[in-house]
C-alpha angles and dihedrals in degrees: 000000000000111000121196115243095208098108092102093051091050091046092051093050091051093046096045095046091052091049094046091051091054098065096259122218122238088260091056091049092054089048094051091048091053092046090050089056089052091050093052094046091044092051090052090047091051089057097043122002113249125217114272093238092055092050091049092050092051091045090053091053091047092051092052091050094045094055098044091098101040101030132233130290104291102182143014090210117217094321091133095039097273136061110274115192113186099214110171091005092062097101098040091048092047092052091047094047097045093046086053091054093045092054094041089055090045092052095048089059096094106105134057111271097359103108096041094045096045095048091045089055092052093046090050090050089053091048090052093050094046096048092043089053094049094252098116092147090066090054092067097089097047090044092054089046091055093046090052090049095055097076090045091053090052089066098032106048118080115240136168089269095040111052096184139010116282093200137024129212096229126190087292087069106028095055098049092042089050089053092047092048092051090047092052094046094047093048089052093052102038139062132019092313094047102142097180131046116249092250088065089069089070092058094044090055097029103124099050093038096049093044094048098044091047091049093048091050091052091048091048092051088053091051093248129135111266088229096057115121118240142146099257102100114120093254090052092049093050091053092046086055088060098260114138126238094256094048091045090052091050092049094050094045089047091051091049091048092049091052090050090049091049091053091047091052093047090047091049089051088052092234113177117265090241090059092050091047090050091051090051092050092050090053093046094047091045090055093046096052094040092053091045090053092048092051092049 
């Protein structure tokens, strides 16, 4: 059954109208402009797939525009055991990192309810951290994003009275929401009002990042393009193992929530950033090798 892929376009209109009616700052205006570019390119890509190089070029331009108001990633904190300011590499690293997040979010969008639910969980985690830290004003953008996602989820998540999704997000939605998610996470970990350490970004985006990097490594080892489409994403593998869509969604959301809880506990215990980074790498490598073994 043909399913319209206009969920992302509808979500962006709802999100942008709410932001524009709230007297947006210059930073918000840059962000909306960049997201609008992503929506247009994504809509074209949904109709007829664009070359990977063209998508990457447009994504790079959108990232530079989005961070004109808030600035690029300035430091990786003590993630590697010592303070690591980026200096002249701030903008190149920001473009590289955000493009990585955009495409990780785009690639995880392959199962009913997954993208909307997973991003809603991350936005809610950011809202919790920001309000708990007394920075409720910064929670406005993620709060609007979640509110705009709710009606989409009502037609995208499978339920007993809705056997399949009635609308998909499409590239016109996954790319701008990936950009927005990266923008919110970076603004929460950088600058004078950085309320989280940079290593926390890995846990906030853990499921899509681990899945995408692992998949690209496997494709690279086989001599394939990292942008080739296949059926080896974690949600595909769960369903190939005989787990239904609803159960797969619950498992992936549960895994994401557990990783967020783990980071919160380690942060509360004031564990060094290097320790938390090492724990993340152990989890990521464990997943990669376990999946590789299962596929073999």
